[in-house]
C-alpha positions as CSV (number, residue, x, y, z in Angstrom):
1,M,0.0,0.0,0.0
2,L,2.6,2.6,1.0
3,S,5.2,1.3,-1.5
4,N,3.2,2.7,-4.4
5,N,3.6,6.2,-3.1
6,P,6.7,8.4,-3.1
7,Q,8.4,8.5,0.2
8,L,6.7,10.8,2.8
9,S,3.9,11.6,0.4
10,I,1.3,10.8,3.0
11,A,3.2,12.5,5.9
12,T,3.5,15.7,3.8
13,T,-0.3,16.0,3.9
14,V,-0.3,15.9,7.8
15,L,2.9,17.4,9.0
16,T,4.5,20.9,8.5
17,A,7.1,21.4,5.8
18,D,9.7,22.1,8.6
19,T,9.1,18.7,10.2
20,I,9.3,16.9,6.8
21,E,12.5,18.7,5.9
22,A,14.0,17.8,9.3
23,V,13.3,14.1,8.7
24,R,14.5,14.2,5.1
25,H,17.8,16.0,5.9
26,S,18.8,14.4,9.1
27,P,21.5,11.7,8.9
28,S,19.7,10.0,11.8
29,F,16.7,9.0,9.6
30,H,16.6,6.6,6.7
31,A,14.0,5.0,4.5
32,R,12.6,3.0,7.4
33,A,11.7,6.2,9.3
34,W,10.0,7.6,6.2
35,Q,7.9,4.5,5.9
36,I,7.0,4.7,9.6
37,L,6.1,8.4,9.3
38,D,3.8,7.7,6.3
39,R,2.2,4.8,8.1
40,W,1.5,7.0,11.2
41,A,0.1,9.7,9.0
42,L,-2.2,7.3,7.3
43,N,-3.4,5.4,10.4
44,S,-3.3,8.2,13.0
45,P,-3.2,11.6,11.4
46,A,-4.8,13.5,14.3
47,E,-2.5,11.9,16.9
48,L,0.5,12.6,14.7
49,C,-0.5,16.3,14.4
50,R,-1.0,16.5,18.2
51,M,2.5,15.0,18.7
52,E,4.0,17.6,16.3
53,L,2.2,20.4,18.1
54,A,3.6,19.2,21.4
55,G,7.1,19.7,20.0
56,E,8.9,18.6,16.8
57,I,11.7,17.2,19.0
58,I,9.2,14.9,20.8
59,L,8.0,13.6,17.4
60,L,11.5,13.1,16.0
61,E,12.7,11.3,19.2
62,R,9.7,8.9,19.0
63,L,10.3,8.3,15.3
64,L,14.0,7.6,15.9
65,I,13.1,5.0,18.6
66,Q,10.6,3.3,16.4
67,Q,13.0,3.3,13.4
68,N,15.7,1.7,15.4
69,L,13.4,-0.9,16.9
70,E,11.9,-1.9,13.6
71,H,15.3,-1.9,11.8
72,Q,17.0,-4.0,14.4
73,T,14.1,-6.5,14.4
74,L,13.8,-6.8,10.7
75,R,17.6,-7.1,10.1
76,S,18.2,-9.6,12.9
77,E,19.0,-13.2,12.1
78,E,15.5,-14.2,13.3
79,G,13.8,-11.4,11.3
80,L,15.6,-12.3,8.1
81,N,14.8,-16.0,8.6
82,H,11.1,-15.0,8.9
83,K,11.3,-13.0,5.8
84,R,12.9,-15.9,3.9
85,H,9.9,-18.0,5.0
86,G,7.5,-15.5,3.4
87,L,6.4,-13.4,6.3
88,T,5.7,-9.7,5.7
89,E,7.5,-7.0,7.6
90,H,4.2,-6.3,9.4
91,E,3.9,-9.9,10.5
92,I,7.5,-10.1,11.6
93,L,7.1,-7.0,13.8
94,A,3.9,-8.3,15.2
95,L,5.6,-11.6,16.1
96,H,8.1,-9.6,18.1
97,G,5.4,-7.5,19.8
98,I,6.3,-4.3,18.0
99,S,3.3,-2.2,17.2
100,G,3.3,-0.2,14.0
101,R,0.8,2.2,15.5
102,L,1.7,5.6,16.9
């Protein structure tokens, strides 16, 4: 679903241009963070806006934590093994108790 859209295309409809630029230009964030941000914007746009209004730094910190958690899980030996057996990223994260929700 998200893979058919350009990166951050959903998030740009919810977040300010400053926040989008901070994510795009920070060396701390990579494609995983962009996918997460689009997913949050699609599934919880009001909550994402509230978090941004509470402070961009709060949102970016939460995004960094989620990015690292998902990346480590999906790139772990167990995560890669699940992927080889046909599980989707969403299924792998769920198996490890990692919520994709904001």
